[in-house]
Structure formats: C-alpha cells, structure tokens
C-alpha positions in Angstrom: -3.7 -11.5 28.0 -5.9 -13.5 30.4 -4.7 -16.4 32.5 -7.9 -18.5 32.2 -10.6 -19.3 29.7 -11.0 -21.1 26.4 -11.1 -20.3 22.7 -14.5 -18.6 23.0 -13.0 -16.0 25.3 -10.5 -14.9 22.6 -10.9 -11.3 21.5 -9.0 -9.5 18.7 -9.2 -5.7 18.2 -7.3 -4.3 15.3 -7.0 -1.3 13.0 -9.3 -2.2 10.0 -7.9 -3.0 6.6 -7.3 0.0 4.4 -6.4 2.4 7.2 -3.1 4.3 7.1 -1.0 3.2 10.0 2.3 4.6 11.3 5.4 3.1 13.0 5.1 2.5 16.7 1.3 2.1 16.8 -0.4 -1.1 17.9 -2.0 -2.7 14.8 -3.8 -5.4 16.8 -4.6 -6.2 20.4 -5.2 -9.8 21.6 -7.1 -10.7 24.7 -7.4 -14.4 25.6 -6.0 -17.3 27.5 -2.2 -16.9 28.0 -1.1 -20.0 26.2 -3.5 -19.5 23.3 -2.5 -15.9 22.9 1.1 -16.8 22.8 0.5 -19.5 20.2 -1.0 -16.9 17.9 2.2 -14.9 17.7 3.8 -16.3 14.6 0.6 -16.7 12.6 -0.7 -13.3 13.4 2.5 -11.5 12.6 2.8 -13.5 9.3 -0.8 -12.4 8.3 -0.2 -8.8 9.3 3.3 -7.7 8.5 3.8 -9.0 4.9 0.4 -7.7 3.6 1.0 -4.4 5.3 4.4 -4.2 3.7 3.1 -4.8 0.2 0.1 -2.5 0.6 2.6 0.3 1.7 4.8 -0.4 -1.4 1.7 -0.2 -3.6 0.7 3.1 -2.1 4.1 4.6 -2.7 4.2 3.4 -6.3 0.7 4.8 -6.8 1.6 8.2 -5.4 4.8 8.4 -7.5 2.9 7.7 -10.7 0.5 10.6 -9.9 -2.2 8.1 -9.2 -2.4 6.8 -12.8 -3.6 3.2 -13.4 -1.4 0.7 -11.6 -1.3 -3.0 -12.5 0.2 -5.7 -10.2 2.4 -8.0 -12.4 4.3 -9.9 -9.7 2.9 -13.5 -9.7 5.9 -15.1 -11.3 8.3 -13.4 -9.0 6.5 -13.9 -5.7 7.4 -16.4 -3.0 5.0 -19.2 -3.6 1.6 -18.9 -2.1 2.5 -15.4 -0.8 1.6 -14.3 -4.3 -2.1 -14.3 -3.5 -1.7 -12.4 -0.2 0.7 -10.0 -1.8 -1.6 -9.3 -4.8 -4.6 -8.7 -2.5 -2.5 -6.3 -0.4 -1.4 -4.5 -3.5 -5.0 -4.1 -4.5 -5.8 -2.6 -1.1 -2.7 -0.3 -1.1 -2.9 1.2 -4.6 -3.0 -1.3 -7.4 -6.1 -1.1 -9.5 -5.9 -4.6 -11.0 -3.7 -7.6 -11.0 -2.5 -10.1 -13.6 -3.2 -12.9 -11.1 -6.2 -14.5 -12.7 -7.2 -16.8 -9.8 -7.2 -14.0 -7.2 -8.9 -11.6 -9.6 -11.7 -14.2 -10.0 -12.0 -14.6 -6.2 -12.3 -10.9 -5.7 -14.7 -10.2 -8.5 -12.2 -8.2 -10.6 -11.2 -8.6 -14.2 -7.5 -9.7 -14.5 -5.4 -7.2 -16.5 -2.3 -7.9 -18.5 -1.0 -8.2 -22.1 0.3 -10.9 -24.4 4.0 -12.0 -24.1 7.0 -11.5 -26.4 6.8 -15.3 -27.1 3.6 -14.8 -29.1 5.4 -12.7 -31.7 8.4 -15.1 -31.6 6.1 -18.0 -32.4 4.7 -16.2 -35.4 8.2 -15.4 -36.6 9.3 -18.9 -36.2 6.4 -20.1 -38.3 7.4 -17.7 -41.1 4.8 -15.2 -40.3 5.3 -11.6 -39.2 4.9 -9.3 -36.2 1.9 -7.8 -38.0 0.3 -11.2 -38.2 0.8 -11.7 -34.5 -0.8 -8.3 -33.7 -3.8 -9.1 -36.0 -4.3 -12.4 -34.2 -4.4 -10.5 -30.8 -6.8 -7.9 -32.2 -9.1 -10.6 -33.6 -9.3 -12.4 -30.3 -9.6 -9.2 -28.2 -11.0 -6.5 -30.4 -12.3 -4.4 -27.5 -9.4 -5.1 -25.1 -6.4 -4.8 -27.5 -3.1 -4.0 -26.0 0.0 -4.7 -28.1 3.5 -5.3 -26.9 5.6 -3.4 -29.3 9.3 -3.9 -28.3 10.0 -7.5 -29.5 11.9 -6.3 -32.6 12.2 -2.6 -32.9 9.9 -0.4 -30.9 9.7 2.8 -33.0 10.5 1.4 -36.4 8.5 -1.9 -36.3 6.4 -2.5 -33.3 4.7 0.8 -33.1 4.0 1.3 -36.8 2.6 -2.2 -37.0 0.4 -1.6 -33.9 -0.9 1.6 -35.4 -1.9 -0.2 -38.6 -3.8 -2.8 -36.6 -5.5 -0.1 -34.5 -6.6 1.6 -37.7 -8.2 -1.7 -38.8 -9.9 -2.1 -35.5 -11.2 1.5 -35.7 -12.7 0.9 -39.1 -14.5 -2.1 -37.7 -16.0 0.0 -34.9 -13.6 -1.0 -32.1 -11.5 1.2 -29.9 -7.9 -0.1 -29.2 -6.8 0.1 -25.6 -3.0 0.7 -25.9 0.5 -0.4 -26.4 3.1 -1.8 -23.9 6.7 -0.8 -23.6 8.9 -3.4 -21.7 12.5 -2.4 -22.5 14.7 0.5 -23.4 14.5 4.2 -22.3 10.9 4.2 -21.2 10.6 7.9 -20.9 12.1 8.6 -24.4 10.0 5.8 -26.0 6.8 7.1 -24.3 7.3 10.5 -25.8 7.9 9.3 -29.3 5.2 6.6 -29.0 2.7 9.3 -27.9 3.8 11.5 -30.8 3.2 8.7 -33.4 -0.1 7.7 -31.8 -1.4 11.3 -31.8 -0.4 11.8 -35.4 -2.3 8.6 -36.4 -5.4 9.8 -34.6 -5.1 7.8 -31.3 -4.6 10.5 -28.7 -6.4 8.6 -26.0 -4.6 5.3 -26.5 -2.8 4.2 -23.3 0.9 3.5 -23.0 1.6 0.7 -20.5 5.1 0.7 -19.0 6.8 -2.3 -17.4 10.3 -3.6 -16.8 11.7 -3.4 -13.2 9.6 -0.4 -12.2 9.3 0.9 -8.7 8.4 4.2 -7.2 11.8 5.9 -7.8 12.1 4.6 -11.3 8.6 5.9 -12.1 9.5 9.2 -10.5 12.6 9.4 -12.8 10.6 8.6 -15.8 8.1 11.3 -15.2 10.9 13.8 -14.5 12.5 13.0 -17.8 9.3 13.2 -19.7 8.7 16.6 -18.1 12.1 17.8 -19.3 12.2 16.2 -22.7 8.7 16.3 -24.1 8.7 20.0 -25.1 11.8 19.4 -27.2 9.7 17.2 -29.4 6.7 19.5 -29.5 4.8 17.4 -27.0 2.9 18.3 -23.9 4.4 16.4 -20.9 1.1 16.3 -18.9 -0.8 14.8 -21.9 1.8 12.0 -22.1 1.9 11.3 -18.3 -1.9 11.2 -18.1 -2.0 8.3 -20.6 0.6 6.2 -18.8 -0.2 2.9 -17.1 2.3 1.1 -14.9 2.7 -2.6 -14.7 4.9 -3.3 -11.7 6.0 -6.9 -10.8 9.1 -7.8 -8.8 9.6 -4.6 -6.9 6.0 -4.6 -5.8 5.3 -8.2 -4.8 8.7 -8.4 -3.0 8.7 -4.8 -1.7 12.2 -4.5 -3.1 14.3 -2.1 -1.1 12.4 -2.8 2.1 11.7 -6.5 1.9 10.5 -7.0 5.5 8.3 -5.2 8.1 9.7 -5.8 11.5 6.5 -6.2 13.5 6.7 -7.4 17.1 4.2 -9.2 19.4 4.6 -8.4 23.1 2.9 -9.1 26.4 1.7 -5.7 27.8 -0.8 -6.7 30.5 -2.0 -9.7 32.4 -5.6 -10.0 33.6 -5.5 -11.3 37.2 -7.8 -10.9 40.2 -10.3 -9.0 38.1 -7.9 -6.2 36.9 -5.3 -5.7 34.2 -1.8 -5.8 35.6 0.6 -3.9 33.3 3.8 -5.6 32.2 6.9 -4.1 30.7 9.8 -5.3 28.6 13.0 -3.3 29.1 15.7 -2.8 26.6 19.1 -1.2 26.4 17.6 0.5 23.3 15.0 2.9 24.7 12.8 2.7 21.5 12.4 -1.1 22.1 11.1 -0.7 25.7 7.5 -1.6 25.3 4.5 0.5 26.2 2.7 -1.2 29.1 -0.9 -1.7 29.9 -4.3 -2.4 28.3 -4.3 0.3 25.6 -6.3 2.1 23.0 -5.3 4.0 19.8 -6.7 7.3 18.6 -6.2 9.5 15.6 -6.3 13.3 16.2 -7.4 15.7 13.5 -6.5 19.4 13.4 -8.5 22.4 12.5 -7.9 21.8 8.8 -9.4 18.3 9.0 -5.9 16.7 8.5 -4.6 13.9 10.6 -2.0 15.5 12.9 -1.0 12.7 15.3 -1.9 9.2 16.6 -2.2 8.9 20.3 -1.7 5.7 22.3 -3.6 5.8 25.6 -4.7 3.4 28.4 -8.0 1.8 27.5 -9.7 3.7 30.3 -8.9 7.1 28.7 -11.1 9.0 26.4 -9.3 12.0 24.9 -11.4 15.2 24.6 -10.5 17.9 22.1 -12.5 20.5 24.0 -10.1 20.0 27.0 -6.9 20.0 25.0 -4.6 17.1 24.5 -1.0 16.4 25.6 1.2 14.4 23.3 4.2 12.8 24.9 7.1 11.5 22.8 7.3 7.7 23.5 11.0 7.8 24.7 12.1 11.5 25.1 10.7 13.2 28.2 11.6 16.6 26.8 9.5 16.3 23.6 5.9 17.2 24.6 3.3 18.7 22.3 0.4 20.6 23.7 -2.8 20.7 21.6 -4.9 23.5 23.0 -8.7 23.4 22.7 -9.7 24.4 19.1 -6.5 23.1 17.6 -7.7 19.6 17.4 -11.3 19.2 16.1 -11.9 15.5 16.2 -10.5 12.4 17.9 -11.2 9.0 16.2 -10.7 5.6 17.8 -8.8 3.3 15.4 -9.0 -0.1 17.0 -12.2 -2.0 16.3 -13.5 -5.4 17.3 -12.5 -8.0 14.7 -13.3 -11.0 16.8 -14.9 -10.9 20.3 -15.6 -14.0 22.4 -14.7 -16.2 19.5 -17.2 -14.6 17.1 -16.6 -12.5 13.9 -18.7 -9.5 13.1 -21.8 -10.0 11.0 -20.1 -8.6 7.9 -16.6 -7.7 6.9 -15.9 -4.8 4.4 -15.4 -5.6 0.8 -12.5 -4.4 -1.4 -14.3 -1.3 -2.7 -15.1 -0.2 0.9 -11.5 -0.9 2.0 -10.2 1.2 -0.9 -12.5 4.1 0.0 -11.2 4.1 3.5 -7.6 4.1 2.1 -8.3 7.1 -0.1 -10.0 9.0 2.7 -7.0 8.4 5.0 -4.4 9.4 2.4 -6.4 12.5 1.6 -6.0 13.9 5.2 -2.2 13.3 5.4 0.0 16.3 4.8 2.1 16.0 1.6 5.4 16.0 3.5 4.4 12.8 5.2 3.9 11.1 1.8 7.3 12.2 0.4 9.2 9.2 -1.1 12.5 10.4 0.3 13.1 11.9 3.8 9.4 12.2 4.6 8.2 14.3 7.5 7.8 12.2 10.7 4.2 11.7 11.6 3.7 12.0 15.4 2.9 8.9 17.3 2.6 9.8 20.9 1.7 8.6 24.4 -0.9 10.0 26.7 0.4 11.6 29.9 -1.1 8.7 31.9 0.5 6.0 29.8 3.8 7.9 29.9 3.7 8.1 33.7 2.8 4.4 34.0 5.7 3.5 31.8 8.1 5.6 33.8 6.9 4.2 37.1 7.4 0.6 35.9 10.9 1.5 34.6 11.8 3.0 37.9 10.4 0.1 39.9 12.5 -2.3 37.8 15.7 -0.7 39.1 16.6 0.9 35.8 15.3 4.4 36.1 16.8 5.6 32.8 15.1 2.8 30.8 18.2 2.2 28.7 
C-alpha cells in the first residue's frame, strides 16, 4: 500500500476468474493510497470469498456427478441478492445452467428448470388428471418437455403417464427431454425409471434428480446404482450417463462449509521510493503473514501437471532451468527441491485487473472463463480432487521470501514466530 496518491493510482492485481486457487495463496494484491486501500477491505473480501466458495462447491458437485449436466436450482434458498452472485459463481465453477431466469438472461444463457408439483395439484383440484397436466406441459413445450413424475406415485402413475405423453410427442415429430425425480430413493427410482423408459423406446431420455443433493449424496447415489443396476438387468453406466442433477440449497449456501475465511492484510508500505515489508505476528504460526511486495507462480512438472504454487517477492523470476526451491510457509524442515528438468514451466498467476484506476480493454466472457477452469482442473492430480481426505497441494514460499519473513520475525523479538 502507498502512503500518498489518489484514486487514479489504485492498482488491483488478482488471479483471474476461472483459475483454480489453493489455500494460502494471495488471490488479489492491492496497491494504492493507504486510507483508500483499507476502505476496500470489506467490499473486496465480500466480492471474492463468497463467489469463490460457491464456485468451489459447484466444482465438487460436478466432479462427484462424473461431470454430467448440473443445474443450479438455489434461487429460493439463497440469501437475498446473493442469489445472483452465487448463481454466477456456480456457472463458473461447474453448473451448466441455472433456473435463475434474470441472471440467465443477463449472461445470455437459457434458463433451465421444470414445472412444479403445484401444476399437477391444480389440475387434480379442478377434477382433471395427472395425465391432463402432463399433456398441458407437452403442448406448451413440445421440444423442451421435462415431466415431474413423483407428485402421486412415481413408478405406478407418474412415469407411465409421462411415457404415454412422450409417445404422443414422438408421433407428432417431437423428442421429449426427460423426467424429474424429486423424492424417494433416487438411485432405486432412477434404475426402474430407466428400465421403463428403455422398454418404451426412450433410451436417451434424461432423468433429472433433485431434492437436497450435494456432492456426497450424488456420490452415494452413483455407488448404489453401480451395485443395484445389474440385479435388474440394467447397465449402471448407461443409467449414470443419462442423469442430470438439479442442486439448490446445498450449492447456493455451500452447505457443510458455509464460509470462506479470506483475510486482507498489510504486507508492504511504499515509502521513500521503496517497498518496506511489514509483518503481522501470531501465536498461531500459520496466521503469521507473508511480508513484502509479492508475486504468485504455478509450477508444472514433466507430465504437464500443476505440482505447486510458489509465492515469491515481486522482484523474483523463478527459472525451471536453474531448479526451484520450495519452502513450507511455516515449517523450516519441510523443503522441496525441484531439480532442472523436473519442472517444465512456471506460469505467473496474478494479472492486472485495474491499473492506475483503469480497467483492461476487455474482460473474459463466461465461455472463456469456463475453458480456463477446465484447463486448470485437467492438470490437477486426481488425489487433489478427492471429495474426502484430498492430497494437500503444495503452496510454498521462495527461499528469499522465507528468509525475509524469518528476519522480520527475529527482529520483532519473537524468533520462533509463535
């Protein structure tokens, strides 16, 4: 942070949207007048931590569902206006579409959802039938027909009636999209729904699952389908490949981990023409800050996979040809040596988002952000993406940054830093 200047001297460098980030890395660096930079703290953390949290949850759910179609259904359960920020973050992290109509329109995406149970209840209250309700939906959406089949009895009423409507659509030259299951044993019902749909000549019809789903529930559903499908003469993979997941509450609230504890710290002060490093000490060594004006790099190994993120001083430029030393942020005995040839590429992660009060000429659109997300996920080892007890990805300090940190700790009169 600088001690003098005005708004036009404000600079923001950050990891771009869509990039995979890891605990302990600086997501954003602010340079500017001290008072202005301090005023940004709450707003910046608010705009960074919640969307990052939801994007991460969406990525976990997408991976657990074997990257099948994922729909964000959380508008009714979101915290007010956070619904829009959360849905957008979900679309970045892994959701393919959202039921949020307004946000979909703003982003140029078609909203995706289904009719409600109340539609069928209205028809029943008027002396009509579930079949009449399904036909009304099919008449209105002949090429986008998804029928919710669990209002009365899924396998004995809803599904047979849906199949009859699908046959009528097919005779008229339309292709039904699918059914939705919103209650009961979703794995068991998926198997038997697929069996009935296949027998009726609809092997490609989708099965949309909803009702309190999250990554672990989806994982359990797929495990159960894998175990039970053969008992009923069904191929588990063919069922799993037709599933679509509509996830609401657990996604938009990141249930299970409902907050991301981002922090905003002063690490350097620009005075007398140079950056003066600053340090915040803590009795918890992991909360002692990394001082100085810094940069962030991603290191790729000889397989092309991301093997570590390295935090350095901004004056450093890691060179794979010379080898790289990775120092654990808090443990002096944990040092990893990357000899020349082991790491093949070093990529800077922080980019200018705003410099001297000006934005770049163009910001990436959603498809470009998603392509970057997919590229980053593809170069992560599978163990890092495990839902439970994942392998710890290395976030390290350069030797120079480590030595600077230790010298500041020693000069503070607290040589252990704890």
